[in-house]
C-alpha positions, 0 to 999 in steps of 0.5 A: 501350668508346666511340671516345672512351674508346679514344682516351684509353686509347691516348694514355695507354698509349703516352704520346702527346700530343694534338699527336703524336696529331694528327700520327699521325692526319694521316699515317695518314689523309691527312686534316687533323687538328688538336690542337684536333680531338683535344682536342674528341674527348677532351672531356667530352661535356657540354661545348659543345666536345666532338665525337664521335671519328670511327672513321677517326681511330682507324683511323689512330692504330691504324695508326701504332701498328703494330696488325696489324688497324687496322680492329679496336678495340684489344685488350680489355686496353686497356679500363680497365673490363675485368676478367678476372673479369667474363667 
């Protein structure tokens, strides 16, 4: 799962708006984060406004969501492409 995909899955799974995600990321990273940045990280990579999602932003979001180890990716059960039959 890419960082962009994980960000999208976390927002959907926890019902987090882009604005709330930006707040969580700001608080968890002590770095500025705007709604526009979150939107750019979620944008289709073929769009001119798309930007790669930085790992520090996901770490901050995982921390805000209470993940025991925010430095590790979200559990595989969050991966929309993961099916237990393929392991």
